[in-house]
C-alpha positions in Angstrom: 18.2 56.4 4.3 19.2 54.6 7.5 15.6 53.4 7.9 15.6 52.1 4.3 18.9 50.3 4.9 17.4 48.7 8.1 14.4 47.5 6.1 16.5 46.0 3.3 18.8 44.3 5.8 15.9 42.9 7.8 14.3 41.7 4.6 17.5 39.9 3.5 17.8 38.3 6.9 14.2 37.1 6.8 14.7 35.8 3.2 17.8 33.8 4.2 16.1 32.5 7.3 13.2 31.2 5.3 15.5 29.6 2.8 17.5 28.0 5.6 14.3 26.7 7.2 13.2 25.2 3.9 16.5 23.4 3.6 16.2 22.2 7.1 12.8 20.7 6.4 14.1 19.1 3.2 17.1 17.7 5.0 14.8 16.0 7.6 13.3 13.9 4.8 15.6 10.9 4.0 16.6 10.6 0.4 16.4 7.3 -1.5 18.4 7.6 -4.7 17.3 5.4 -7.7 19.4 5.3 -10.8 18.2 2.7 -13.2 21.4 2.9 -15.2 23.6 2.1 -12.2 21.6 0.3 -9.6 21.9 -3.5 -9.9 18.8 -5.5 -10.5 18.6 -8.8 -8.6 15.6 -11.1 -8.4 17.3 -13.3 -5.8 16.0 -11.9 -2.4 18.5 -14.1 -0.6 20.6 -11.1 0.4 17.8 -9.9 2.7 15.7 -13.0 3.7 16.5 -15.0 6.8 13.5 -17.3 6.7 10.2 -17.9 5.0 7.0 -19.6 6.0 3.9 -20.5 4.0 0.3 -20.3 5.1 -2.1 -22.1 2.7 -5.5 -20.4 3.2 -8.3 -22.9 3.7 -10.4 -23.5 0.6 -14.1 -23.5 1.7 -17.5 -23.3 0.1 -17.9 -19.9 1.9 -14.5 -18.6 1.0 -13.4 -18.7 -2.6 -10.6 -16.2 -3.2 -9.6 -15.0 -6.6 -7.1 -12.2 -6.3 -6.1 -10.7 -2.9 -6.5 -6.9 -2.6 -5.6 -6.3 1.0 -4.1 -8.2 4.0 -4.1 -7.1 7.6 -2.9 -9.0 10.7 -4.2 -8.6 14.2 -3.0 -10.9 17.0 -3.7 -14.4 15.5 -6.1 -13.3 12.8 -5.5 -12.6 9.1 -8.0 -10.3 7.5 -8.4 -10.6 3.7 -10.2 -8.3 1.3 -10.3 -9.7 -2.3 -10.0 -7.6 -5.4 -13.7 -8.2 -5.9 -14.4 -6.8 -2.4 -15.2 -10.0 -0.5 -14.1 -10.1 3.2 -12.7 -13.1 5.0 -10.8 -13.7 8.3 -8.5 -16.7 8.8 -6.5 -18.0 11.8 -2.8 -17.7 11.8 -2.6 -21.3 10.4 -5.0 -20.5 7.5 -8.3 -21.8 8.9 -11.4 -19.9 7.9 -13.0 -18.2 11.0 -15.3 -15.6 9.4 -16.8 -14.6 6.0 -18.9 -11.6 5.4 -22.1 -12.4 3.6 -24.5 -9.7 4.6 -25.0 -8.2 1.2 -28.3 -6.4 0.8 -30.2 -3.3 1.9 -31.7 -4.6 5.1 -30.6 -4.2 8.7 -27.0 -5.0 9.3 -26.4 -5.4 5.6 -24.3 -3.5 3.0 -25.3 -3.2 -0.6 -21.7 -4.0 -1.5 -18.3 -3.8 0.3 -15.8 -0.9 -0.5 -13.2 -1.7 2.1 -12.5 -3.2 5.6 -10.0 -2.8 8.3 -9.2 -3.5 11.9 -9.6 -0.4 14.1 -7.3 0.6 16.9 -10.1 -0.7 19.2 -9.4 -4.2 17.8 -12.9 -4.3 16.2 -13.5 -5.0 12.5 -15.0 -2.2 10.4 -16.6 -3.1 7.0 -17.5 -0.1 4.8 -20.2 0.1 2.1 -21.2 3.1 0.0 -23.7 4.5 2.5 -23.1 2.7 5.8 -20.6 0.6 7.7 -20.7 -2.2 10.2 -18.7 -2.7 13.4 -17.9 -6.3 14.3 -16.4 -7.5 17.6 -13.7 -10.0 18.1 -16.3 -12.8 18.3 -17.5 -11.7 14.8 -20.8 -10.4 16.1 -22.2 -7.2 14.5 -22.4 -4.7 17.3 -23.3 -1.6 15.4 -24.5 -0.3 12.0 -23.8 3.3 11.3 -24.3 5.7 8.4 -21.1 6.8 6.7 -20.0 10.3 7.7 -21.0 12.8 5.0 -18.1 15.1 4.1 -17.7 17.8 1.5 -16.5 15.1 -0.9 -19.2 12.5 -0.3 -21.8 15.2 -0.6 -20.9 15.7 -4.3 -21.3 12.0 -5.0 -17.9 10.4 -4.3 -17.2 7.5 -2.0 -13.9 6.7 -0.3 -11.9 3.8 -1.8 -9.8 3.0 1.3 -10.2 3.5 5.0 -8.2 3.6 8.2 -9.9 3.8 11.6 -7.8 5.5 14.2 -10.7 5.5 16.7 -14.4 5.3 16.7 -14.5 9.1 16.1 -11.5 9.5 13.6 -11.6 8.2 10.1 -8.9 8.4 7.4 -10.3 8.2 3.9 -8.6 7.9 0.5 -10.5 9.2 -2.4 -9.9 8.3 -6.0 -9.4 11.9 -7.3 -9.9 10.6 -10.9 -13.6 10.8 -9.9 -13.4 14.1 -8.1 -14.5 17.1 -10.1 -11.5 19.5 -10.3 -13.9 22.4 -9.7 -15.0 21.0 -6.4 -12.8 18.8 -4.2 -9.1 18.8 -4.9 -7.6 16.5 -2.2 -7.0 12.8 -2.0 -6.9 12.1 1.7 -9.5 13.4 4.2 -9.5 13.0 8.0 -13.0 13.3 9.4 -14.8 12.7 12.7 -17.8 10.3 12.9 -20.2 13.1 12.0 -18.4 13.9 8.7 -16.7 17.0 9.9 -13.4 17.4 8.0 -10.5 17.7 10.5 -7.8 18.0 7.8 -7.2 17.5 4.0 -4.0 16.2 2.4 -2.4 15.7 -1.0 -3.9 18.0 -3.7 -5.6 16.5 -6.7 -3.5 15.9 -9.8 -4.5 15.2 -13.3 -3.5 11.6 -12.7 -4.5 9.9 -9.6 -5.1 6.2 -8.7 -6.6 4.6 -5.6 -4.6 5.2 -2.4 -4.4 2.6 0.4 -3.2 2.1 3.9 -1.0 -1.0 3.8 -0.2 -2.3 7.3 3.4 -1.6 8.4 5.6 -2.4 11.4 5.9 0.9 13.2 4.4 3.9 11.4 2.0 3.4 8.6 3.5 4.6 5.3 1.3 6.3 2.7 2.1 7.5 -0.8 -0.3 9.9 -2.5 -2.1 8.1 -5.4 -0.7 10.4 -8.0 2.7 11.2 -9.7 4.4 11.7 -6.4 8.0 11.4 -5.3 7.5 11.3 -1.5 6.5 8.6 1.0 4.8 10.0 4.1 4.5 8.4 7.6 1.3 8.4 9.6 1.5 8.1 13.3 -1.2 9.2 15.9 -2.9 11.5 13.4 0.3 13.3 12.2 1.2 12.9 8.5 4.8 13.9 7.7 7.2 13.4 4.7 9.6 10.5 5.5 11.3 9.5 2.3 12.0 11.4 -0.8 12.5 9.2 -3.9 15.1 10.8 -6.1 14.7 9.5 -9.7 17.2 12.1 -11.0 16.6 13.1 -14.6 13.9 10.5 -14.9 11.6 12.2 -12.5 8.2 13.3 -13.8 7.6 17.0 -13.4 4.0 18.2 -13.8 3.5 20.3 -16.9 7.0 19.5 -18.3 6.0 16.7 -20.6 3.5 16.9 -23.4 0.5 14.6 -23.2 -0.8 13.3 -26.5 -4.4 12.7 -25.3 -6.5 13.6 -22.3 -6.4 9.9 -21.4 -2.6 9.8 -21.1 -2.5 10.1 -17.3 -5.9 8.7 -16.3 -5.0 5.1 -15.5 -1.9 3.0 -14.7 -2.2 1.5 -18.2 -2.1 4.9 -19.9 0.5 6.1 -17.5 2.9 3.2 -18.4 2.7 4.1 -22.0 3.3 7.8 -21.2 6.4 6.8 -19.1 7.8 4.6 -21.9 7.5 7.5 -24.4 9.2 9.9 -22.1 11.7 7.6 -20.3 10.4 8.5 -16.9 9.9 7.0 -13.4 7.3 7.7 -10.8 3.9 6.5 -9.4 5.1 5.2 -6.0 2.8 2.5 -4.7 2.1 0.4 -1.6 5.1 1.4 0.7 5.6 -0.8 3.7 8.4 -1.2 6.2 9.8 -3.1 9.1 12.8 -2.2 11.3 15.4 -2.9 8.6 13.8 -2.2 5.2 11.3 -0.1 3.3 9.7 -1.7 0.3 7.7 0.0 -2.4 6.8 -0.3 -6.1 7.2 2.3 -8.8 6.7 2.6 -12.6 9.5 3.0 -15.0 9.9 3.4 -18.7 10.1 -0.4 -19.1 8.1 -2.1 -16.3 7.0 -1.9 -12.7 9.8 -2.3 -10.2 10.2 -3.2 -6.5 12.6 -1.1 -4.5 14.0 -2.6 -1.3 15.8 0.1 0.7 18.0 -0.9 3.7 17.3 1.7 6.4 20.6 0.8 8.1 23.2 0.5 5.3 21.2 2.8 2.9 21.7 0.2 0.1 19.1 0.1 -2.7 18.1 -3.2 -4.3 15.8 -3.3 -7.3 13.8 -6.3 -8.4 11.3 -6.8 -11.2 7.7 -6.7 -9.9 6.1 -9.9 -11.2 2.5 -11.0 -11.1 2.5 -14.8 -11.3 5.5 -14.7 -13.6 8.0 -16.0 -11.1 10.2 -19.0 -11.9 10.9 -20.0 -8.3 8.7 -20.9 -5.4 10.8 -18.9 -3.0 10.7 -15.6 -4.9 8.3 -13.0 -3.2 5.7 -11.3 -5.4 3.8 -8.2 -4.3 4.4 -7.2 -0.7 1.0 -6.5 0.9 1.9 -5.7 4.5 4.3 -5.9 7.3 3.5 -7.0 10.8 5.7 -7.8 13.8 8.7 -7.2 11.6 7.6 -9.8 9.0 6.7 -8.9 5.4 3.7 -10.6 3.8 3.3 -11.7 0.2 1.1 -14.3 -1.5 1.1 -16.8 -4.4 -1.9 -18.1 -6.3 -2.4 -21.9 -5.7 -2.2 -22.8 -9.4 1.2 -21.1 -9.5 2.3 -23.0 -6.4 1.3 -26.2 -8.0 3.0 -25.3 -11.3 6.3 -24.5 -9.5 6.1 -27.7 -7.4 5.5 -29.9 -10.4 8.1 -28.2 -12.4 10.7 -28.6 -9.6 11.3 -24.8 -9.5 12.0 -25.1 -5.8 15.7 -24.5 -5.3 16.7 -22.0 -2.6 20.1 -20.6 -1.9 19.3 -18.8 1.4 17.4 -21.6 3.4 19.0 -24.6 5.1 18.1 -27.8 3.1 16.1 -29.1 6.1 14.0 -26.0 6.2 13.4 -26.0 2.5 12.1 -29.6 2.6 9.9 -28.8 5.5 8.2 -26.0 3.5 7.8 -28.3 0.4 6.1 -30.9 2.6 3.8 -28.2 3.9 2.7 -27.4 0.3 2.6 -30.8 -1.2 -1.2 -31.1 -1.1 -2.0 -27.7 -2.6 -4.3 -28.0 -5.6 -4.7 -25.6 -8.5 -8.2 -24.6 -7.5 -7.3 -23.9 -3.8 -7.2 -20.5 -2.3 -3.9 -18.5 -2.4 -0.9 -19.3 -0.2 0.5 -16.5 2.0 4.3 -16.1 2.2 5.6 -14.8 5.5 9.1 -13.3 5.1 11.6 -12.7 7.9 14.4 -10.4 6.9 18.0 -10.4 8.0 19.1 -7.9 10.6 
């Protein structure tokens, strides 16, 4: 009997210890509460913006940009990947310094571009479906290599987004919508240059989109491209939960809500309809941060929303996530990246021209002299020009 009591007592102690440990892990993840019924919507970013600058990207016969898909800064260079997977580099004042045109199947060519990024070694990596090119800071191709073949690529899937930690460590997002559930079941793979998988992260869900590695000041933030509620930080190879997004009773819980068709959760378009029917929130996208703020998008039962979270005061600001529907020149759109504590957005040139001609240029948070300087900088923008980058300095 004494032995049995000891076993029971030991088991209870172990159980409580495990529960306590789980609570400790959970408590280390900062909670961001979002209550759409109580949180104030405000499309005036004046409460967080200290200054804005504009960088018109040079329009050139070799650089015609439709919609921007990715922006990355390195020193005085701006790397742009378009939504149709063209690659350009501009100076910090918007002058074209490089465009990638090696499309083909010959030496130092790619059949098409999947993604691009600056590596930790300061070199530019451009990825195709079977091979990738390494380009030095003078924009010379210094190496062409075959893509590492992993368990996932071996069954016919290609990564949709890349991060290069070193010449021998690659981070790869896969669109699990194309991954056969009977085979691979993870969205993020870390491999070496030979394709050996070092680790796998974020299990496959029945809805998954395309993950990305938006540039951030400090740690890179990642959100699994599925119906997640957590933002993770990536730093020196470690991936850890950093922010838990608490949607309360509007949170999507897998298996709880009935899907009407097999297509309900297969794309953002179908997902939006599903959220409307069930009054839900979720699908965290493109988290970026600087020293003061974390900014990310999420889907709701009505529309897509920007969340601006003050890391110091813990205040939450929600804004409608527009795409070219803004009514003022000084309203940021999609936040692509953060560098040196600045956030980066962009506006299509035709929209800039429309707002200038319509005199939609009032600004409550900039001194009048600064506002006029910026208008002068944009006065010659034409509808057919390349987009204009918006560089945002936030208040401390």
